[in-house]
N, C-alpha and C positions, 0 to 999 in steps of 0.2 A: 559258301565256303570255297577256299581255293581248291581247284581240281587238278589232278595229274593229267597233263596232256603232252608232256615231252617224252622223247624216246629214252628208255632206260639205259641204252648204251652210253648216253651222255653222262648219266649219273655214275655209271661204272667208271668212266674215264676220270670223273672228278674224284671219286673215292680212291682210284688207283694212284692219284697224285700224292697220296700219303697224308700225313697228319696236318698238312696245310688246311685241309677242309674243316678241321676242328680245333686248330690251335693258333699258331702265329698268324695274325692278320697284318700284312705289311702295307696297308693303304695309307697309314700315317695320318689318320683323320682326328688326332687329338685324343683327349682322355688319357687313359693309361697306356696308350700304344705309342711306339716310336717308329720312325721311318726305317724299315728294313731290319729292325731289331726285335728282341723278344718283348712279349707283353709284360708290362709292369702293373702292379696292383697298388694303388695309393689308398692309405687308410682314410676312411670317411667318404670316398668317392662313390661307392656303390651302396644301394639300398639292400639291407640284409634280407635274403630270401632263402630259406632252407632248401638244400639240394640243388640250388642254382649257382653257377659260377664256382667260386671257392668257398661258399658258405656251407657249413656243416648241417647235417640233419636231413630229414625226409621232406620232400615237397608237400605243400599243403593243397588239399583238394578233396573231391568226393570220390567214392568208390564207383568204378564202372559197373553198371548193372548188366548181367548176362541173362538172356532169355531162358525160360525153363528148359531143362535138358541139355543145355550147352555149358561146357566147362573148359577151362584152360588146363592142359595136362602137362605136369612137370615143369622144369625150368624153361624159360625162353632162352634163346641162344643166338649168337652172331651168325649172320649168313656167310656163305662160302666166299672167301676172299677173292677168288678168281672169277666166279660166275655171278656173284652178287645175288644169288637166289638160295632156296632151301632144298634144291635137288629133286623136286617133285613136279615141276612144271606149273605150279600155281603162280599166277601173275602177281607182281608186287603191287602194294598199295601205298599211298603217300607220296610226297614230293621231296622229302629230305634227302640231302646228298651224302651223308657220311655215317649215320647210325642205322645199320641195317640189321633188323632183328627178326628171327623166325619165331612165330607164335603157333604152337600146336593146339588145335581145337578138337574137341570131341562133342558130337551131337548124338545123344541117346534118345531123342524124341521119336525116332522112327520115320521122320519126314524132313524135308528141307526146311531150314529156318533162316529167315532174313535177319541178320545181325548187324547192329550199328555200333561202330567205334567212334566215340565223340571226339571232336577236335579239342586239343588240350590234354589228351591222354599222354601220360608219362610212362616210360619204361626205364627202370633203374638198373644200372650196372651193379652186379653183385660179385664180380671177379675181383681179386686182390689188386690187379693192375689199375692204373689211372686211366680208365676208359669213361667216355661220356655217359651221362644220362641222356635219353632221347625224348623228344616230344612230337606228337602227331599234330599237324596243323590243318588237316583236312578231315571232313566228316566222311568216314569210310563205311560203306554198306557191303556186306558179304553174304551171298546166298550159300549157306553152309549145308552141304549134303549130310545125310545121316551116316554116322560112323558104322562100319561093318567090317567084314573080312574081305580083303582084296583091294584092287586099285580104286583110288579116288574116294575111298570111304564107303563104297557100296558093297554089300555082301556078294562075294564072288561064288558062293555055293560051296558044296563039299569038296570040290577040287581046287578051290581058290586059295588054299593054305589056311593057317590058323592065326597069323599075326594081324593084330588090329591095325587098320589103316587110319591114322589120324590125318586131319586136314591141316597142313602146315602153311601158314601165310607169311610171306616176307613183308615186313613193314619197313618203309623208308622214312626215317625220322630226322628231325633237325636236332642240332647240338644244343645242350644246355650248360656246358662247361667249357668255355673257350680254350683254356690252357691244357685240356686233356685230349687224349687220342680218340680216333674214330673206333667204331666197333671192330672186334677181331673175330675171326672164324671160331665158332663154338664157345666163345666167351659167354658167361652166364648173365642173364638179366632176369628181373622180376617185374611183374605188372605193378605199376604205381597208380596214383590217383589221377583223376581228371582235374587239371589245375584250376583253382579258383583265384589265382593271383590277378588283381585288378588290371595290371598292365598287360598280362597275357590275354586277358579277356578283351581289352581294348584292341590289341593286335588282331585277335580273331574276328572282331567286328569289322575292322578295316579290310580284312581279307575276304569277307563274305561276298560271294559272287565273282571273285577273281579266279583267273586260270593261270597256273604256273606253267609256262610253255617251254622254258629253257633254263639252262644253268644260271644265266645272269639274273633271271627273275627269282630263282631259288636263293641266290646270294643276297638279294634285297631282303627277303624274308629272314634269312639267317642273320644278317647284320642288325635287323630290327630286334630279333631275339637277344642278341648280344647286348644291345643297348639296355635291355631289361635285366639280363642275368649278370652282367658285369658292371653296370652303372645304375642310374636312377630311374630309367624308364625311356619310353620312346621320345625321340627328338623331333623337332619340326622337319628336319631333313628326312628322317625315317618316314614320317607321315606323307611327305610329298612324294617320295619314291614309291611308297605303297599305293598312293593314289594313281600313279602312272602305270601300274601293272595292268 
């Protein structure tokens, strides 16, 4: 699976450029796009996929399986607009450039748990604004410490305070709705399914073993996703570009 190997200051710069990362694509490569102009959507051009592009509904897929004692706590929310993190020093995971989601985790097992987030996992915008749904294109493994009282989810003892310390992980996701905006600070999200869409699954197979090293390579992945979400599926050009990663 594609692995994150590029510096996240590059991601922050890309996101800071505004909605260009998740809306207008002015490369003029045909389809419903026009040189330098807004995206247009032509009836019959795209294959209908719930929750992708402008198609209504909830994406189709399987439920993410959580290990015993592990749960997601409360709503997911957009990362800090300025720092692109969740304010707790936990390193981000994923290689997506513009949908940055904080995922609060609780581990009540009493011991560290190795948790896997599968590629194809979707996180759904639940805010009233037109914000992206996001998709994880990497297999992410997190060694989740036991939740307790005090810093880092470890019990700090009687002098460590009484507030539960959740382990909040910043997920860097790719866009699933080209005409919508990137994530916003504190905007709400919900955990969605792991996509079973055949074209997404093909894309994940093509990314298997690849490393996303920079913004240009992330753009290749994002363009391939848009071929799926806004049109009929991967093109030969997408497959060639992915093979070159």
